[in-house]
TORTORPA-917460 format. One record per residue (C-alpha): y negated, z negated, x; residue number from 1; residue in three letters. Coordinates in nm, 3 decimals. Each point is the difference from the previous one (the first is absolute). Layout:
<recs>
Y/Z/X/NUM/ALA
...
</recs>
This chain:
<recs>
2.624/0.967/3.625/1/MET
0.206/0.059/-0.306/2/MET
0.394/-0.041/0.036/3/THR
0.281/0.152/-0.205/4/ILE
0.060/-0.393/-0.106/5/ASP
-0.364/0.004/-0.123/6/ASP
0.103/0.287/-0.213/7/ILE
0.308/-0.182/-0.127/8/ARG
-0.229/-0.300/-0.102/9/ALA
-0.240/0.225/-0.154/10/LEU
0.235/0.169/-0.242/11/ILE
0.230/-0.303/-0.103/12/ALA
-0.165/-0.055/-0.323/13/ALA
0.020/0.368/-0.108/14/ASP
-0.330/0.227/-0.124/15/GLU
-0.255/-0.218/-0.147/16/SER
-0.390/0.023/-0.094/17/ARG
-0.052/-0.008/0.399/18/THR
0.320/0.200/0.132/19/LEU
0.047/0.357/-0.049/20/GLU
0.339/0.156/0.161/21/LEU
0.060/0.343/0.056/22/LYS
0.298/0.204/0.159/23/LYS
-0.183/0.245/0.176/24/THR
-0.345/0.165/0.071/25/THR
0.130/0.259/-0.278/26/GLY
-0.139/-0.222/-0.235/27/GLU
-0.343/-0.027/0.190/28/LEU
-0.167/0.092/-0.298/29/LYS
0.111/-0.276/-0.221/30/ASP
-0.022/-0.236/0.301/31/GLY
-0.382/0.077/0.012/32/MET
-0.035/-0.080/-0.371/33/HIS
0.141/-0.353/0.070/34/ALA
-0.222/-0.012/0.297/35/ALA
-0.311/0.064/-0.237/36/CYS
0.131/-0.232/-0.232/37/ALA
0.052/-0.289/0.279/38/PHE
-0.367/0.088/0.093/39/LEU
-0.109/-0.064/-0.350/40/ASN
0.195/-0.302/-0.079/41/THR
0.107/-0.295/0.248/42/GLU
0.120/0.223/0.294/43/GLY
0.384/0.024/0.140/44/GLY
0.215/0.188/0.209/45/TRP
0.132/0.350/-0.051/46/LEU
0.295/0.067/0.205/47/ILE
0.199/0.338/0.075/48/PHE
0.376/-0.004/0.095/49/GLY
0.145/-0.235/-0.219/50/ILE
0.245/0.072/-0.317/51/ALA
-0.178/-0.159/-0.306/52/PRO
0.287/-0.054/-0.174/53/LYS
0.241/-0.156/0.275/54/SER
-0.289/-0.111/0.222/55/LEU
0.193/0.133/0.310/56/LYS
-0.202/0.085/0.305/57/ILE
0.073/0.352/0.082/58/ILE
-0.338/0.136/0.166/59/GLY
-0.073/0.335/0.060/60/GLN
-0.097/0.238/0.279/61/GLN
-0.341/-0.005/0.088/62/VAL
-0.163/0.353/0.146/63/THR
-0.324/0.147/0.047/64/ASP
-0.003/0.157/-0.327/65/ASP
0.091/-0.325/-0.149/66/THR
-0.313/-0.167/0.133/67/LYS
-0.211/0.275/-0.091/68/ARG
0.136/-0.027/-0.379/69/GLU
-0.093/-0.348/0.005/70/ILE
-0.351/0.044/0.147/71/ALA
-0.065/0.289/-0.262/72/GLN
0.115/-0.231/-0.262/73/ALA
-0.215/-0.304/0.090/74/LEU
-0.279/0.223/-0.002/75/ALA
0.029/0.029/-0.393/76/GLY
-0.101/-0.344/-0.013/77/LEU
-0.366/-0.047/-0.106/78/GLU
-0.202/-0.177/0.114/79/PRO
0.175/0.054/0.352/80/ALA
0.207/-0.279/0.111/81/TYR
0.103/-0.044/0.366/82/ASP
0.369/-0.084/0.057/83/ILE
0.238/0.042/0.264/84/GLN
0.373/0.007/-0.094/85/PRO
0.265/-0.211/0.176/86/ILE
0.309/0.151/0.117/87/TYR
0.294/-0.233/0.042/88/VAL
0.332/0.112/0.160/89/ASP
0.310/-0.026/-0.220/90/VAL
0.283/-0.098/0.245/91/PRO
0.279/0.088/-0.228/92/GLU
-0.142/0.375/0.003/93/TYR
-0.085/0.075/0.345/94/PRO
-0.345/0.217/-0.029/95/GLY
-0.101/-0.097/-0.333/96/ASN
-0.292/-0.192/-0.076/97/LYS
-0.131/-0.194/-0.307/98/VAL
-0.365/0.067/-0.073/99/ILE
-0.218/-0.282/-0.155/100/ALA
-0.350/-0.024/-0.118/101/PHE
-0.168/-0.301/-0.126/102/HIS
-0.298/0.042/-0.218/103/PHE
-0.269/-0.251/-0.084/104/GLY
-0.081/-0.099/-0.352/105/GLY
-0.324/0.076/-0.184/106/TRP
-0.289/-0.233/0.019/107/GLU
-0.286/-0.064/-0.246/108/TRP
-0.246/0.244/0.033/109/GLY
0.190/0.277/0.163/110/GLN
0.018/0.348/-0.085/111/LYS
0.338/0.058/-0.182/112/PRO
0.231/0.229/0.190/113/TYR
0.149/0.347/-0.113/114/THR
0.268/0.231/0.161/115/PHE
-0.101/0.344/-0.043/116/ARG
-0.237/-0.098/-0.273/117/GLY
0.214/-0.223/-0.236/118/ARG
-0.038/-0.379/0.021/119/PRO
0.339/-0.217/-0.001/120/TYR
0.055/-0.345/-0.023/121/TYR
0.320/-0.245/-0.025/122/LYS
0.122/-0.170/-0.273/123/ILE
0.319/-0.210/0.124/124/GLU
0.198/0.233/0.186/125/SER
-0.121/0.336/-0.207/126/THR
-0.254/0.204/0.140/127/THR
-0.237/0.144/-0.261/128/LYS
-0.328/0.220/-0.033/129/ILE
-0.286/-0.238/-0.077/130/MET
-0.160/0.035/-0.330/131/SER
-0.326/0.138/-0.051/132/ARG
-0.160/-0.331/-0.097/133/ASP
0.136/-0.180/0.295/134/MET
-0.134/0.258/0.257/135/TYR
-0.342/0.034/-0.167/136/ASP
-0.022/-0.400/0.014/137/GLU
0.067/0.022/0.366/138/ARG
-0.235/0.258/0.060/139/ILE
-0.275/-0.200/-0.170/140/ARG
0.090/-0.308/0.181/141/VAL
-0.028/0.220/0.334/142/HIS
-0.318/0.172/-0.076/143/GLU
-0.192/-0.257/-0.266/144/PRO
-0.337/0.192/0.022/145/HIS
0.156/0.334/-0.088/146/SER
0.244/-0.086/-0.268/147/TYR
-0.074/-0.339/-0.155/148/SER
-0.142/-0.046/-0.359/149/TRP
-0.285/-0.238/0.123/150/GLU
-0.121/0.257/0.253/151/SER
-0.054/0.289/-0.240/152/PHE
-0.350/0.054/-0.122/153/SER
-0.065/-0.183/-0.374/154/ALA
0.011/0.225/-0.272/155/LYS
-0.284/-0.052/-0.251/156/GLY
-0.135/-0.311/0.209/157/VAL
-0.334/0.027/0.217/158/SER
-0.181/-0.261/0.185/159/PHE
-0.235/-0.068/-0.299/160/SER
0.338/-0.144/-0.176/161/ASP
0.092/-0.237/0.261/162/LEU
-0.134/-0.371/-0.030/163/ASP
-0.240/-0.027/0.269/164/ARG
-0.038/-0.400/-0.085/165/ASP
0.385/-0.040/0.056/166/ARG
-0.040/0.218/0.341/167/ILE
-0.262/-0.221/0.135/168/LEU
0.160/-0.299/-0.097/169/GLY
0.323/0.099/0.192/170/CYS
-0.248/0.087/0.304/171/ILE
-0.148/-0.345/-0.041/172/ARG
0.343/-0.173/0.009/173/LEU
0.111/0.206/0.282/174/GLY
-0.320/-0.067/0.209/175/VAL
0.032/-0.382/-0.078/176/ASP
0.381/0.024/0.100/177/GLY
-0.119/0.170/0.328/178/GLY
0.219/0.324/-0.083/179/ARG
-0.305/0.196/-0.072/180/ILE
-0.325/0.057/0.231/181/PRO
-0.325/-0.165/-0.147/182/GLU
-0.154/0.350/0.010/183/SER
0.218/0.106/-0.282/184/ALA
-0.202/-0.183/-0.207/185/LEU
-0.298/0.236/0.018/186/THR
0.191/0.321/0.076/187/ALA
0.049/0.250/-0.294/188/PRO
0.311/-0.071/-0.194/189/ILE
0.132/0.328/0.015/190/GLU
0.027/-0.043/0.418/191/ASP
0.191/-0.315/-0.070/192/THR
0.249/0.175/-0.228/193/LEU
0.030/0.281/0.239/194/ALA
0.088/-0.253/0.297/195/LYS
0.271/-0.148/-0.263/196/TRP
0.139/0.353/-0.055/197/LYS
-0.083/-0.026/-0.351/198/LEU
-0.187/0.333/-0.010/199/THR
0.117/0.377/0.067/200/VAL
-0.234/0.273/0.040/201/ASN
-0.304/-0.216/-0.078/202/GLY
0.166/-0.098/-0.353/203/VAL
0.195/-0.321/-0.112/204/PRO
0.380/-0.021/0.047/205/THR
0.261/-0.102/-0.260/206/ASN
0.010/-0.335/0.208/207/GLY
-0.392/-0.043/-0.032/208/ALA
0.018/0.054/-0.406/209/ALA
0.312/-0.236/0.014/210/MET
-0.192/-0.263/0.164/211/LEU
-0.349/0.046/-0.133/212/PHE
-0.058/0.250/-0.285/213/SER
-0.161/-0.080/-0.330/214/ASN
0.150/0.333/-0.139/215/ASN
0.370/-0.044/-0.022/216/ILE
0.056/0.259/-0.302/217/TYR
0.132/0.272/0.259/218/PRO
0.280/-0.247/0.098/219/TYR
0.240/-0.108/-0.269/220/ASP
0.215/-0.237/0.232/221/ASN
-0.301/-0.226/0.090/222/PHE
0.145/-0.274/-0.227/223/GLN
0.160/-0.305/-0.026/224/LEU
0.253/-0.105/-0.269/225/ARG
-0.021/-0.365/-0.093/226/LEU
0.280/-0.189/-0.191/227/ALA
0.102/-0.355/-0.109/228/ARG
0.337/-0.010/-0.134/229/PHE
0.147/-0.280/-0.206/230/ARG
0.305/-0.127/0.167/231/GLY
0.161/0.159/0.316/232/ASN
0.049/0.375/-0.122/233/ASP
-0.209/0.272/-0.128/234/LYS
0.109/-0.035/-0.363/235/LEU
-0.333/-0.153/-0.158/236/GLU
-0.375/0.017/0.101/237/PHE
-0.239/-0.299/-0.003/238/ILE
-0.264/0.215/0.162/239/ASP
0.000/0.386/0.096/240/ASN
-0.314/0.148/0.179/241/GLN
-0.078/0.277/0.211/242/ARG
-0.285/-0.008/0.231/243/ALA
-0.170/0.281/0.188/244/GLU
-0.254/0.065/0.255/245/GLY
-0.036/-0.001/0.393/246/ASN
0.184/-0.234/0.259/247/PHE
-0.220/-0.283/-0.063/248/PHE
-0.023/0.039/-0.405/249/ASP
0.358/-0.006/0.030/250/LEU
0.039/-0.279/0.221/251/LEU
-0.229/-0.219/-0.223/252/ASP
0.162/0.109/-0.317/253/ALA
0.350/-0.100/0.162/254/GLY
-0.106/-0.359/0.124/255/MET
-0.171/-0.065/-0.333/256/ALA
0.334/0.069/-0.162/257/PHE
0.171/-0.221/0.212/258/LEU
-0.262/-0.294/-0.036/259/PHE
0.034/0.049/-0.401/260/LYS
0.377/-0.035/-0.006/261/HIS
0.083/-0.221/0.306/262/LEU
-0.018/-0.380/-0.033/263/ASN
-0.305/-0.174/0.177/264/LEU
0.070/-0.341/0.144/265/SER
-0.251/-0.243/0.155/266/GLY
-0.016/-0.333/0.199/267/LYS
-0.257/-0.185/0.147/268/ILE
-0.024/0.010/0.392/269/THR
-0.036/-0.328/0.219/270/ASN
-0.274/0.168/0.246/271/ARG
-0.254/0.134/-0.245/272/SER
0.083/-0.179/-0.348/273/LEU
-0.007/0.351/-0.146/274/MET
0.252/0.152/-0.224/275/ARG
0.203/0.256/0.172/276/GLU
0.163/0.274/-0.240/277/GLU
0.283/0.209/0.088/278/ARG
0.190/0.302/-0.166/279/LEU
0.355/-0.068/-0.033/280/GLU
0.059/0.302/0.238/281/VAL
-0.234/-0.019/0.266/282/PRO
-0.317/0.217/-0.044/283/VAL
-0.006/0.132/0.329/284/GLN
0.374/0.126/-0.019/285/ALA
-0.046/0.179/-0.316/286/LEU
-0.328/0.159/0.117/287/ARG
0.135/0.120/0.325/288/GLU
0.315/0.149/-0.200/289/ALA
-0.234/0.173/-0.243/290/LEU
-0.254/0.130/0.286/291/ILE
0.309/0.146/0.169/292/ASN
0.143/0.161/-0.294/293/ALA
-0.356/0.167/-0.067/294/LEU
-0.029/0.119/0.370/295/CYS
0.352/0.126/0.083/296/HIS
0.127/0.128/-0.305/297/ARG
0.073/0.399/-0.046/298/GLN
-0.304/0.099/-0.189/299/TRP
0.104/0.357/0.001/300/GLU
0.279/-0.102/-0.255/301/LYS
-0.246/0.047/-0.296/302/ALA
0.256/-0.084/-0.254/303/ASN
0.082/-0.339/0.123/304/LEU
-0.219/-0.353/-0.031/305/THR
-0.017/-0.305/0.170/306/ILE
0.092/-0.291/-0.227/307/SER
-0.014/-0.381/-0.024/308/ILE
0.268/-0.152/-0.203/309/ALA
-0.020/-0.373/-0.082/310/VAL
0.305/-0.155/-0.135/311/TYR
0.106/-0.381/-0.088/312/ASP
0.188/0.003/0.341/313/ASP
-0.194/0.201/0.223/314/ARG
-0.282/0.253/0.096/315/VAL
0.086/0.381/0.123/316/GLU
-0.237/0.212/0.126/317/ILE
0.146/0.378/0.037/318/ALA
-0.137/0.249/0.220/319/ASN
0.074/0.371/-0.026/320/PRO
0.078/0.036/0.381/321/GLY
0.274/-0.023/0.254/322/ILE
0.056/-0.214/0.291/323/LEU
-0.038/0.125/0.341/324/PRO
0.285/0.100/0.213/325/PRO
0.160/-0.324/0.202/326/LYS
-0.136/-0.229/-0.275/327/ILE
0.211/-0.109/-0.271/328/THR
0.005/-0.271/-0.273/329/PRO
0.237/-0.214/0.224/330/GLU
-0.225/0.021/0.325/331/ASN
-0.356/0.050/-0.153/332/ILE
-0.085/-0.378/0.079/333/LYS
0.062/0.049/0.356/334/GLU
-0.304/0.098/0.248/335/SER
-0.023/0.390/-0.030/336/HIS
-0.260/0.246/0.083/337/GLU
-0.275/0.151/-0.237/338/SER
0.125/0.319/-0.192/339/PHE
-0.272/0.068/-0.250/340/PRO
0.095/0.267/-0.260/341/TYR
-0.376/0.073/-0.070/342/ASN
-0.129/-0.060/0.369/343/ARG
-0.388/0.100/-0.065/344/ASN
-0.028/-0.228/-0.302/345/MET
0.179/-0.277/0.206/346/ALA
-0.242/0.051/0.298/347/HIS
-0.272/-0.034/-0.267/348/ALA
0.124/-0.314/-0.173/349/LEU
0.071/-0.167/0.357/350/TYR
-0.378/0.084/0.126/351/ARG
-0.109/-0.186/-0.311/352/SER
0.222/-0.285/0.052/353/THR
0.210/0.058/-0.328/354/PHE
0.295/0.085/0.209/355/LEU
0.135/-0.103/0.310/356/GLU
0.190/0.234/0.230/357/ASN
0.321/-0.036/0.250/358/TRP
0.219/-0.065/-0.314/359/GLY
-0.104/-0.375/-0.045/360/SER
-0.026/0.027/-0.380/361/GLY
0.346/-0.092/-0.068/362/ILE
-0.037/-0.315/0.246/363/HIS
-0.316/-0.093/-0.179/364/ARG
0.166/0.019/-0.371/365/ILE
0.283/-0.213/0.143/366/ILE
-0.229/-0.257/0.174/367/GLU
-0.215/-0.030/-0.308/368/ALA
0.326/-0.083/-0.197/369/CYS
0.124/-0.267/0.244/370/GLN
-0.316/-0.158/0.014/371/GLU
-0.009/-0.071/-0.375/372/GLN
0.383/-0.065/-0.002/373/GLY
0.113/0.283/-0.221/374/VAL
0.300/0.230/0.050/375/GLU
-0.062/0.273/0.218/376/GLU
0.005/0.356/-0.161/377/PRO
0.244/0.278/0.019/378/THR
-0.016/0.365/0.044/379/TRP
0.204/0.293/-0.140/380/ARG
-0.011/0.379/-0.019/381/TRP
0.162/0.193/-0.275/382/ASP
-0.070/0.361/0.146/383/GLY
-0.325/0.039/-0.204/384/ALA
-0.174/-0.350/0.011/385/PHE
-0.039/-0.268/0.257/386/VAL
0.012/-0.335/-0.187/387/TYR
-0.118/-0.350/0.138/388/VAL
0.132/-0.302/-0.221/389/THR
-0.150/-0.330/-0.021/390/PHE
0.190/-0.263/-0.177/391/LYS
-0.203/-0.251/-0.246/392/ARG
0.065/-0.378/0.054/393/PRO
0.213/-0.113/-0.287/394/THR
-0.202/-0.349/-0.079/395/LYS
-0.282/-0.018/-0.238/396/GLY
-0.086/0.089/-0.330/397/THR
0.114/0.291/-0.226/398/SER
-0.135/0.356/0.146/399/ASP
0.086/0.130/-0.322/400/THR
-0.233/-0.241/-0.199/401/ALA
-0.269/0.023/0.269/402/LYS
-0.008/0.388/-0.051/403/ASP
-0.034/-0.017/-0.380/404/ASN
-0.308/-0.174/0.072/405/LEU
-0.123/0.250/0.267/406/GLY
-0.101/-0.243/0.264/407/GLY
0.112/-0.202/0.270/408/ASN
0.173/-0.332/-0.043/409/ASP
0.025/-0.289/0.288/410/ALA
0.363/-0.040/0.142/411/LEU
-0.021/-0.375/-0.007/412/SER
-0.134/-0.018/-0.396/413/THR
0.215/0.018/-0.298/414/PRO
-0.267/0.029/-0.247/415/GLN
-0.360/0.149/-0.007/416/VAL
-0.194/-0.146/0.255/417/PRO
-0.349/-0.110/-0.084/418/PRO
-0.175/0.266/0.197/419/LYS
0.082/0.356/0.058/420/TYR
0.119/0.088/0.366/421/PRO
-0.276/0.158/0.137/422/GLN
-0.096/0.105/0.373/423/SER
-0.377/-0.074/-0.016/424/THR
-0.205/-0.228/-0.260/425/PRO
-0.176/0.339/-0.088/426/GLN
0.345/0.091/-0.175/427/VAL
-0.041/-0.306/-0.217/428/GLN
-0.347/0.074/-0.101/429/LEU
0.088/0.341/-0.069/430/LEU
0.277/-0.126/-0.262/431/ILE
-0.244/-0.218/-0.171/432/GLU
-0.250/0.264/-0.055/433/LYS
0.141/0.318/-0.093/434/ILE
0.252/0.046/-0.292/435/GLY
0.179/0.269/-0.212/436/ASP
-0.239/0.278/-0.010/437/SER
-0.024/0.263/0.300/438/TYR
-0.300/-0.028/0.185/439/MET
-0.123/0.186/0.340/440/THR
-0.053/-0.175/0.299/441/MET
-0.395/0.030/-0.022/442/LYS
0.037/-0.185/-0.340/443/GLU
0.213/-0.275/0.119/444/ILE
-0.226/-0.065/0.314/445/ALA
-0.276/-0.047/-0.214/446/GLU
0.147/-0.273/-0.157/447/LEU
-0.003/-0.166/0.331/448/PHE
-0.333/0.102/0.094/449/GLY
0.141/0.212/0.313/450/VAL
-0.181/0.318/0.078/451/LYS
0.183/0.095/0.321/452/ASP
0.326/0.184/-0.159/453/LEU
0.164/0.048/0.336/454/LYS
0.037/-0.377/0.054/455/TYR
0.051/-0.068/-0.370/456/PHE
0.302/0.278/0.018/457/ARG
0.144/-0.185/0.341/458/GLU
-0.052/-0.364/-0.117/459/SER
0.088/0.004/-0.396/460/TYR
0.172/0.329/-0.121/461/ILE
0.214/0.098/0.291/462/THR
0.186/-0.355/0.023/463/PRO
0.019/-0.030/-0.347/464/ALA
0.208/0.335/-0.020/465/LEU
0.195/-0.087/0.284/466/GLU
0.138/-0.329/-0.194/467/ILE
0.028/0.179/-0.352/468/GLY
-0.307/-0.164/-0.153/469/VAL
-0.169/0.295/-0.102/470/ILE
0.119/0.349/-0.113/471/GLU
-0.176/0.341/0.028/472/ARG
-0.061/0.248/-0.291/473/LEU
0.128/0.274/0.208/474/TYR
0.268/-0.146/0.194/475/PRO
0.105/0.319/0.162/476/ASN
-0.346/0.101/0.124/477/HIS
-0.128/-0.311/0.192/478/PRO
-0.310/0.201/0.079/479/LYS
-0.074/0.134/-0.352/480/HIS
-0.377/0.046/-0.037/481/PRO
0.018/-0.179/-0.367/482/LYS
0.242/-0.267/0.131/483/GLN
-0.013/-0.343/-0.181/484/LYS
0.200/-0.330/0.011/485/TYR
0.100/-0.260/-0.230/486/ARG
0.220/-0.323/0.038/487/LEU
0.391/0.054/-0.018/488/THR
0.192/-0.156/-0.275/489/VAL
0.138/-0.281/0.234/490/GLY
-0.351/-0.085/0.133/491/ALA
-0.130/-0.028/-0.359/492/LYS
0.301/-0.246/-0.092/493/GLU
-0.109/-0.164/0.317/494/TRP
-0.338/-0.039/-0.104/495/LYS
0.066/-0.137/-0.364/496/GLU
0.237/-0.242/0.140/497/PHE
-0.254/-0.126/0.239/498/ASN
-0.320/0.016/-0.209/499/PHE
0.117/-0.102/-0.355/500/LYS
-0.158/-0.301/-0.148/501/SER
</recs>
C-alpha cells in the first residue's frame, strides 16, 4: 500500500519524463494529456494534490463527483486502459488525499494511445502532440498487413514479371535447410508466395516485387549506390556506380563491389595444404550487414537509397531506416528479440535460409569479425539512415594504388604477384582467353567449348564479376538482354604482366 513517504520519495526529483504533478483534479484534462504521453513513451506517474513549483503536498477533497470525473476522463483514452487511482491520506491536511496513477510505457507493436482523438508523447518533462509521421509509423507497426508498404499490391508488376528460377532456388534452399516442406518443390509457386504473405487479392505485393521482380521500372528506389573514395572523406571518387534490381540483384552487385575494392589475402592451411583466401573484412559479416540493410530498410521512402561507401580506413553501409524501440547503437550488440521492419520479406528470407530470426544477425556479424581477428563494427543512426561501419586493417599495400588498377591485391604482397588473385581456376582461364572487346556470355562460353550456359555463368562469369576481373557493358542493368562482358583495366594489366614474353 502506498504511503505519504512513498509520495515524498517520488516527487523529490521534481517533474521529469516519467513524472507529472498537478495541484488538483481541476487540471484533469491536462493530466490526461500527460497520461496519454506516458502510455506512448516510457510510462510514468501522474499525481494530483502536489503544488508543482513548491512540491508541497496538499492533497484535495475526494468526493463521488471527483471519482466520477476521473472515470470519465480515463474513458477518453483509446485504446481503453484499465487503471485504478491510488488514494493516499495527507496527515498535514486531514480529509485531503493525494491521487496517484502509474501508467505503463509503449511496447513495440502496440497501438499508439490517444486522448479524445489526439496522440501525445513525452520529450523530457514536456507533453507534446505526436507528429503524424510518428503516429503513422506506430500504426504501421501495430497493423503491418494493413499499412505496411510491403503488403500493398505491386503496381505494374504481375506474376509473369517475377523471376521463377530465383523463387524455385529459394524454395530449394529452404527445403534443404529444413524450413520449407518438400512438397513446396512441386506446388504452384503462387501458393508458396501466398503462404509467405507476398500476395494480396491474388496479385504480387510490393514485397514480392522487391524480392523477385525482373520488372523494377515502377520502383525508382530499387537501387544501390556504390562508391570508392580516395582517402577517408567524400572529396574524390575512385569509383562511383549505381546498381538497380531486385533484392538478389542488389545483393550480388553490392558484394561484387566489395570484392573489387577490398584486399584479398591468402594462406596455406596445414590440414588440406590448400590456399585459404580471406577478404580483409569478413565476407560473412559484410553479406549479413547488406542483407539486413536490404530487408529492413524503409522502402516507402522512395527518395532515399541504400549505399555502400569504401574509404581507405573503413567501409560504411547506410540503410534508410530506423532502429526499433529499445535498440540503440549502444546496446545493439546485446542479445535482443527480432523486430523486422518488413515482416513478410523477412519471413520469406528466413524460410529460404538467407536470413535468421530472433535478432541473431548482429551476433553473427560480430562473431565473424572475432573469428578473423578484425575489429568489431559500430552502428549509428542520424535520424534518417542506420549506418554500420567496418574498420579496414591498416597493414598491407596502398589501397589507392590497388584501386587505380581496378583489382584486388594480396595484403602480404607489396608488388604485383605472379597470378591474379582468383577464387577458382576457371577465373584464371577466363583472364587468359578474353580480351579488350565486349563479348556475350554465349560467345565466351564457346571459347571454352561449354554449352551449359547456367553452369558457365555460375562457375566463370559470377566469380569473375565478384572479384572485379570482368565488367558489364550495362553495369546498371545486370539482366540486360544484350549484356556483354570484357576484362577490367586492372585484369588486363595483370594479364600483360603475367604473360609478357
